[in-house]
C-alpha positions, -999 to 999 in steps of 0.1 A, spaced: -231 -154 -192 -240 -129 -219 -206 -134 -235 -210 -172 -234 -244 -170 -249 -231 -148 -277 -203 -173 -284 -228 -201 -285 -249 -182 -310 -218 -175 -332 -210 -213 -331 -246 -221 -342 -246 -193 -368 -212 -187 -382 -208 -154 -400 -219 -160 -437 -189 -141 -451 -166 -168 -437 -184 -194 -458 -181 -178 -492 -158 -195 -517 -136 -164 -522 -125 -167 -485 -115 -203 -487 -81 -202 -504 -71 -235 -521 -38 -232 -503 -53 -228 -468 -76 -255 -455 -102 -248 -427 -121 -275 -409 -157 -262 -405 -186 -282 -393 -213 -290 -418 -243 -268 -411 -274 -261 -431 -281 -224 -433 -313 -208 -444 -315 -177 -466 -321 -156 -435 -288 -166 -419 -270 -137 -436 -290 -112 -416 -274 -124 -384 -248 -102 -369 -234 -93 -335 -259 -65 -332 -286 -91 -327 -272 -95 -292 -274 -58 -287 -310 -54 -299 -321 -42 -265 -296 -13 -266 -307 -4 -302 -344 -4 -291 -335 17 -262 -317 42 -284 -347 44 -307 -370 50 -278 -348 77 -264 -345 94 -297 -383 95 -300 -385 109 -265 -357 134 -270 -374 149 -299 -402 160 -276 -382 174 -248 -354 189 -269 -327 166 -256 -299 155 -279 -288 124 -259 -305 99 -282 -287 115 -312 -255 114 -293 -258 77 -287 -263 72 -324 -233 94 -332 -211 74 -308 -222 41 -323 -214 53 -358 -181 69 -348 -157 41 -339 -127 61 -353 -118 97 -359 -125 90 -396 -160 78 -390 -167 107 -366 -156 132 -393 -176 114 -420 -208 114 -398 -204 151 -391 -199 157 -428 -231 138 -435 -251 159 -410 -237 192 -423 -246 183 -459 -281 173 -448 -285 207 -431 -276 226 -462 -239 234 -456 -217 237 -487 -186 216 -489 -154 236 -497 -121 224 -511 -89 238 -496 -72 234 -529 -97 257 -547 -107 293 -544 -136 300 -521 -167 321 -530 -183 331 -497 -211 356 -489 -229 368 -457 -256 344 -446 -238 314 -462 -229 281 -444 -198 262 -454 -174 235 -442 -143 216 -453 -124 185 -440 -87 177 -438 -74 141 -438 -110 130 -432 -102 132 -395 -105 170 -389 -133 194 -399 -140 231 -399 -176 244 -404 -188 280 -402 -219 302 -409 -215 339 -417 -238 365 -402 -259 385 -426 -247 418 -409 -210 408 -412 -186 436 -418 -149 434 -426 -129 430 -394 -157 415 -373 -148 386 -351 -153 348 -350 -171 328 -323 -155 294 -323 -160 261 -304 -131 236 -308 -129 200 -299 -111 168 -310 -122 136 -327 -96 111 -316 -95 90 -284 -69 66 -268 -69 33 -286 -48 5 -301 -37 8 -337 -24 -19 -360 12 -17 -368 23 -14 -405 32 -51 -403 5 -66 -381 8 -103 -389 22 -122 -359 20 -158 -348 27 -177 -316 25 -215 -311 -11 -224 -320 -24 -188 -324 -26 -160 -350 -20 -126 -334 -21 -89 -344 7 -66 -336 -6 -33 -323 8 0 -309 -7 21 -282 -21 55 -292 -24 82 -264 -25 76 -227 -52 49 -223 -60 28 -193 -48 -3 -211 -57 -28 -185 -94 -21 -193 -89 -34 -229 -84 -70 -216 -112 -95 -219 -133 -72 -242 -150 -81 -275 -129 -62 -299 -129 -56 -337 -112 -33 -362 -123 -1 -380 -106 27 -400 -99 35 -436 -85 15 -465 -69 27 -497 -84 7 -526 -74 5 -562 -103 11 -585 -110 -4 -620 -95 26 -638 -62 24 -619 -69 53 -596 -70 50 -558 -99 59 -535 -103 60 -497 -129 38 -482 -140 36 -446 -145 2 -430 -160 -11 -398 -163 -48 -388 -193 -49 -364 -188 -84 -351 -161 -93 -325 -129 -104 -342 -102 -99 -315 -97 -104 -278 -69 -98 -253 -72 -125 -227 -59 -119 -191 -38 -144 -172 -57 -166 -148 -52 -158 -111 -40 -193 -105 -9 -184 -126 -5 -150 -111 -14 -152 -74 -1 -118 -64 -19 -98 -91 -44 -84 -65 -17 -73 -42 9 -61 -67 -15 -47 -93 -21 -57 -129 9 -43 -148 10 -59 -183 39 -54 -206 25 -33 -234 47 -48 -261 45 -85 -253 13 -89 -233 -11 -64 -250 -14 -84 -282 -49 -93 -295 -57 -128 -304 -72 -133 -339 -76 -170 -343 -61 -204 -338 -34 -215 -362 -43 -245 -383 -16 -272 -386 -22 -275 -423 -17 -238 -429 9 -229 -454 43 -221 -437 51 -185 -432 69 -167 -460 106 -164 -455 106 -128 -469 116 -103 -442 119 -65 -439 112 -40 -467 113 -67 -494 84 -86 -478 52 -84 -498 26 -60 -485 1 -89 -486 23 -108 -462 23 -78 -438 -12 -87 -426 -29 -121 -421 -48 -133 -451 -79 -140 -429 -80 -103 -419 -77 -91 -455 -105 -115 -466 -128 -101 -440 -120 -65 -450 -125 -73 -487 -159 -88 -480 -169 -57 -460 -157 -34 -488 -170 -56 -516 -136 -56 -534 -109 -81 -541 -80 -86 -517 -55 -76 -543 -72 -42 -546 -64 -33 -510 -31 -14 -511 -30 3 -476 -46 0 -442 -50 24 -413 -71 5 -387 -79 10 -350 -88 -17 -326 -123 -9 -312 -147 -21 -286 -179 -36 -301 -202 -29 -272 -227 -3 -282 -232 30 -263 -262 30 -241 -280 46 -211 -275 33 -176 -282 39 -140 -313 34 -119 -331 62 -138 -311 60 -170 -293 92 -160 -258 80 -171 -243 74 -205 -221 43 -208 -199 44 -238 -164 44 -252 -148 75 -268 -169 100 -248 -136 119 -246 -140 137 -268 -168 128 -292 -194 140 -267 -180 176 -269 -176 173 -307 -212 164 -311 -225 191 -288 -206 217 -307 -218 203 -341 -255 203 -330 -252 238 -315 -239 252 -348 -265 233 -369 -294 244 -347 -282 280 -343 -285 286 -380 -312 262 -391 -340 288 -395 -338 314 -423 -338 343 -398 -311 329 -374 -283 348 -391 -302 380 -399 -290 399 -368 -256 383 -366 -225 403 -374 -199 376 -365 -189 343 -380 -200 312 -361 -175 283 -363 -166 248 -351 -132 232 -354 -128 195 -348 -92 184 -347 -73 151 -347 -43 139 -327 -51 158 -296 -43 128 -275 -7 127 -287 1 165 -287 -17 179 -317 15 182 -337 2 171 -371 -13 185 -403 -47 176 -390 -41 185 -354 -46 218 -336 -9 225 -338 -13 231 -375 -25 265 -388 -58 250 -401 -81 273 -381 -60 304 -386 -58 298 -424 -95 293 -425 -101 326 -407 -77 345 -429 -93 331 -461 -128 339 -448 -119 375 -440 -101 380 -473 -129 365 -493 -156 386 -477 -136 418 -478 -128 415 -515 -107 446 -526 -114 464 -493 -88 445 -473 -71 471 -452 -42 472 -429 -45 446 -401 -80 434 -412 -73 398 -402 -55 408 -370 -85 430 -360 -109 401 -366 -88 378 -344 -87 404 -316 -125 405 -316 -128 367 -317 -135 342 -289 -127 305 -287 -144 279 -265 -121 249 -261 -144 220 -253 -129 189 -238 -142 164 -212 -135 173 -175 -126 152 -145 -157 147 -123 -151 139 -87 -148 101 -81 -169 89 -52 -142 64 -42 -113 87 -47 -125 121 -35 -91 130 -21 -78 132 -57 -96 165 -61 -90 199 -45 -116 202 -18 -132 234 -31 -131 224 -68 -149 190 -71 -171 190 -102 -201 166 -101 -220 149 -128 -255 164 -136 -243 198 -121 -234 216 -153 -205 224 -176 -170 227 -159 -147 257 -165 -111 247 -161 -84 269 -146 -47 265 -142 -22 292 -132 6 275 -152 -15 279 -184 -22 242 -189 -56 256 -196 -61 288 -215 -89 302 -192 -83 337 -178 -104 358 -155 -118 378 -184 -127 348 -206 -142 329 -177 -164 359 -168 -177 363 -204 -185 326 -207 -203 325 -173 -222 356 -182 -237 339 -212 -246 309 -190 -261 333 -164 -283 350 -189 -298 316 -199 -299 301 -164 -274 273 -172 -252 260 -144 -214 260 -145 -187 245 -122 -151 253 -116 -121 229 -116 -85 234 -105 -61 205 -101 -43 199 -68 -9 215 -64 7 182 -56 -6 166 -88 2 170 -125 -23 187 -148 -34 176 -182 -39 200 -211 -62 206 -241 -61 223 -275 -70 256 -258 -35 268 -250 -22 256 -284 -48 276 -303 -47 306 -279 -9 309 -284 -8 300 -321 -37 322 -332 -37 349 -305 -74 344 -297 -92 348 -263 -99 313 -250 -118 296 -223 -114 259 -215 -145 239 -204 -158 204 -205 -185 179 -195 -176 161 -162 -171 124 -166 -156 93 -148 -132 66 -161 -116 90 -186 -94 72 -212 -109 38 -202 -123 16 -229 -157 23 -213 -164 57 -199 -194 73 -181 -209 108 -180 -242 124 -170 -271 127 -194 -282 162 -181 -246 175 -186 -248 167 -223 -279 187 -228 -265 216 -206 -234 217 -228 -255 218 -260 -277 246 -247 -247 266 -235 -229 263 -268 -260 273 -287 -265 303 -263 -228 312 -269 -234 315 -306 -266 336 -302 -257 358 -272 -219 363 -270 -218 394 -293 -241 414 -270 -222 403 -239 -188 410 -253 -197 446 -261 -203 454 -224 -167 447 -214 -137 467 -225 -102 456 -214 -75 471 -237 -95 499 -254 -90 527 -228 -55 541 -227 -39 553 -195 -40 589 -206 -76 589 -215 -85 571 -183 -66 596 -162 -83 625 -180 -117 610 -173 -108 603 -137 -95 638 -131 -125 654 -146 -148 632 -126 -131 639 -93 -130 677 -98 -165 679 -111 -178 662 -80 -161 687 -58 -171 717 -79 -208 706 -77 -209 708 -39 -234 735 -30 -219 744 4 -183 744 -7 -165 773 9 -141 796 -9 -106 785 -13 -90 785 21 -58 768 27 -59 736 47 -34 728 74 -11 713 48 -22 733 18 11 751 15 31 719 17 45 707 -16 36 673 -31 63 647 -25 72 637 -60 104 620 -51 86 587 -51 64 572 -78 26 573 -73 11 539 -64 -17 544 -88 -33 570 -111 -61 574 -87 -36 586 -61 -22 612 -85 -58 623 -93 -66 626 -56 -35 648 -49 -33 670 -80 -71 673 -84 -76 688 -50 -46 711 -52 -57 724 -85 -91 734 -70 -73 750 -41 -50 770 -65 -19 754 -51 -4 739 -83 17 763 -103 30 754 -137 68 758 -141 65 750 -178 54 772 -207 42 758 -239 63 770 -269 33 779 -290 16 799 -262 40 823 -245 13 844 -230 -9 824 -206 -28 843 -179 -38 829 -146 -75 826 -141 -87 822 -105 -124 818 -97 -143 812 -66 -155 777 -60 -190 786 -68 -180 796 -104 -178 771 -132 -166 772 -168 -190 758 -194 -197 764 -231 -220 792 -240 -246 767 -254 -250 750 -220 -264 764 -188 -250 753 -154 -244 766 -119 -220 794 -115 -203 812 -145 -207 802 -181 -179 806 -206 -188 827 -236 -165 817 -266 -160 847 -288 -129 836 -306 -108 805 -304 -82 826 -285 -104 841 -258 -127 833 -229 -155 855 -217 -171 851 -183 -207 859 -176 -228 855 -145 -254 828 -147 -288 842 -137 -301 809 -126 -280 805 -95 -282 833 -68 -250 843 -52 -247 845 -14 -230 874 2 -203 852 16 -195 839 -18 -196 873 -35 -174 888 -9 -149 860 -12 -143 867 -48 -107 880 -46 -93 863 -77 -74 882 -103 -67 881 -140 -34 888 -157 -37 913 -185 -22 898 -217 3 917 -238 -1 908 -275 30 895 -291 33 904 -328 60 877 -333 35 848 -327 16 837 -358 -22 836 -353 -26 800 -361 -1 790 -334 -21 804 -306 -55 787 -312 -67 766 -284 -102 752 -281 -112 746 -245 -131 715 -235 -165 719 -220 -165 718 -182 -128 714 -183 -114 715 -147 -81 729 -159 -98 763 -167 -102 771 -130 -65 774 -123 -40 781 -150 -4 788 -140 12 820 -153 41 818 -176 74 836 -166 68 862 -192 35 873 -177 42 869 -140 51 906 -135 19 918 -152 -5 940 -132 -34 922 -117 -69 935 -124 -96 922 -101 -127 905 -115 -158 927 -108 -178 914 -79 -212 899 -84 -238 912 -60 -269 901 -78 -278 880 -108 -276 898 -141 -275 889 -177 -250 916 -186 -215 906 -195 -192 910 -166 -157 898 -164 -125 901 -185 -116 886 -218 -84 865 -212 -63 840 -230 -58 805 -216 -49 769 -224 -67 742 -205 -42 715 -216 -11 730 -202 -16 716 -167 -25 682 -180 7 681 -201 27 692 -171 13 664 -150 17 638 -177 53 649 -182 59 647 -145 44 612 -144 65 601 -173 96 613 -156 86 595 -125 79 564 -145 113 566 -160 129 570 -126 109 540 -114 122 519 -143 158 530 -134 153 520 -98 138 487 -108 168 481 -131 192 489 -102 172 466 -79 175 438 -105 213 443 -107 215 443 -69 194 412 -69 218 395 -93 247 405 -71 229 393 -40 222 360 -57 259 356 -66 269 363 -30 242 340 -17 254 313 -40 290 318 -27 277 316 8 258 285 0 289 269 -15 310 278 15 283 265 38 281 232 19 319 230 21 319 235 58 290 211 63 310 185 44 340 190 66 318 188 97 302 156 83 336 141 77 348 150 112 316 136 127 321 104 107 357 101 119 346 107 155 318 82 151 343 57 137 367 62 165 339 58 191 326 27 174 361 12 173 366 21 210 332 5 219 342 -26 199 375 -28 217 358 -24 251 333 -52 242 361 -75 230 381 -69 262 350 -76 283 344 -108 263 380 -119 269 377 -113 307 345 -132 308 361 -161 289 391 -162 313 367 -162 343 347 -190 328 379 -211 323 390 -205 359 355 -214 371 356 -247 351 391 -256 365 379 -249 400 348 -271 396 370 -299 383 393 -297 413 364 -298 437 350 -328 420 383 -346 421 387 -339 458 353 -353 467 355 -385 447 374 -415 462 406 -427 446 412 -461 430 434 -471 459 407 -463 484 382 -483 465 405 -514 464 417 -512 500 407 -540 524 390 -516 547 369 -505 520 364 -541 509 351 -551 544 331 -520 544 315 -530 512 311 -567 517 307 -569 555 317 -598 576 
């Protein structure tokens, strides 16, 4: 009824632009009724019918300003952004109003910390960023990326089409839309036009016709009775053609020009060009190029019993784009918002995501990477060092924001049962093992940690294994730039329909989480280290920790061999983990079981130092339990008894360790024998003797019967890194052996696969023979059965013939003959006397 009422209003109040003399060509005659129009008739438009929605948006905007919601502003943004060009232009307008400086990609940039900048490409993609005042060369970027395009219909280069009695527009489908939802909608056109100016130059102009111009009518059910059973499956080339107007009989015949020689003015209907020229306030001849989308004219609005839903077109993905834009604007709106920031906050809005992003304005182009490189180079000036840009990228993080699939109440089985995102329940983090989404365990943790700090809800989504999975710009940017990425989105229903739905609370949650990401991520990211610790450093730290725990046990007895202490370590197999190596070698080092078969070239004289478990080596500047190490020269150790820990009799009697007396070697230069021991190094407790010193006499360490501050012990030489080098070398050799075994296994696997393939081929061959034999047997059996049936039928036929003959004979016997009938006896019998 609302549509009928709107059409009636349009009949009573035709659009004033259609009544201007410039529209009525002398060669084309239109029959219009004679109406009298007041001066106020020009103010009529299709929006009059939507005044209730406009008033609702105004009320929501006023209410949102009080509670911090951005839903009202989102509705305004959606109603302005009919195309990707309008979405970019509206974002540009808001950035300029917030004080951002417009950059030109064709010119040199002059940037400074604390500045805010942006640029556009093709007027359909945009990159905006703000630089922290504490930025240093090599610091990272915190980026939120989304896209401005949505599935729609686009006019073909030659759009003019006609069918008997109608003028039509040729269109092509863009993206993967639910095209049946475009039928019976009030449609119009919007996009950009290239116009010739008075000085002969050309400028780009955006255009949007607010009133309904087009419609794609459905076929009545009376002419398609099975549509509800078979489904509505229109032909996208011949049946998805919008209707523009009726064709007047007195209209000038179509031009006979065809193909490339056809005039550009004849490529589009004159009526359409007239409407565009009136909207742009230019002449028809000045329009030299068109790039128009077919758009739904119904305004975005709130819905639901409590106005908890947003009903709109193009939610995918203008909702995410607007949340990212507002988060950037509000995160640096105050003068002090960037004072403590050491990173670059950025948004990147791309075009052509719905068709693969492979364009100059899409995420497949190096737009974002080029912007990052230029920013780093500009801020570094002459201090650009090796790998500055690469280091900045390694410290960066990307949030790929695209709408997510909320669970449909009527199709719940389409979701995996444990991953069913709901509207009004928070932002959705998307996972896919096949990298259709770029989320990893690390990136998901970091992003959820930001949400956890600010008490913002998140949900998880994984597609079913028996269904295909869509993708986003996340994997494209993650692979192209090499940046850590998480994929997330606002849950919605009716994705890619001409009219979509999402939750109002989820929009505010996305905005708050994006804003928190800009302000909090730097501190969260510092708490996690993934690739910074090398294996060697981690093993050193683990070994030290394990041995230090054992050495600090107060009741640890002197070194006594365990049941298996004399057994050797099985090194024929690789260790399952570094922790296993630490557990084995760390304990055996404490028990003085590991002997070094190696000798460092620069330290031919290394004495074995064996202490009781209650003794510990520390720098002279630190006090600890046991024995402290007095460093006299870089080449010597000196042991003194620590007076702060009393020694028990048992422990003092158990001191039976010895020290090898070193023999100075004059051939060794002094600077080649300098080793600086680490504090609390566990390797000082047991250092293996070299072959050259194994035959030296052993002098016992003086026993300690009571605490004393006097120097007791023996000055010895040692190297606390020899054992570590030995173990590392052993681990490297085992790693090489493991790699060799893996290589052999792969070769055997290949051989096994070849053999398996041969067996499979032989098996298929034999199965084919068996199948042929079975088919032959089945054929014979069928033929035999058929012969039996035919024989039975013949016997039954013969029996039937004999039975019929017999019945005829019996009948002939019982019936009187003609002679009997005509006999006198019979006559008397019949007629009596």
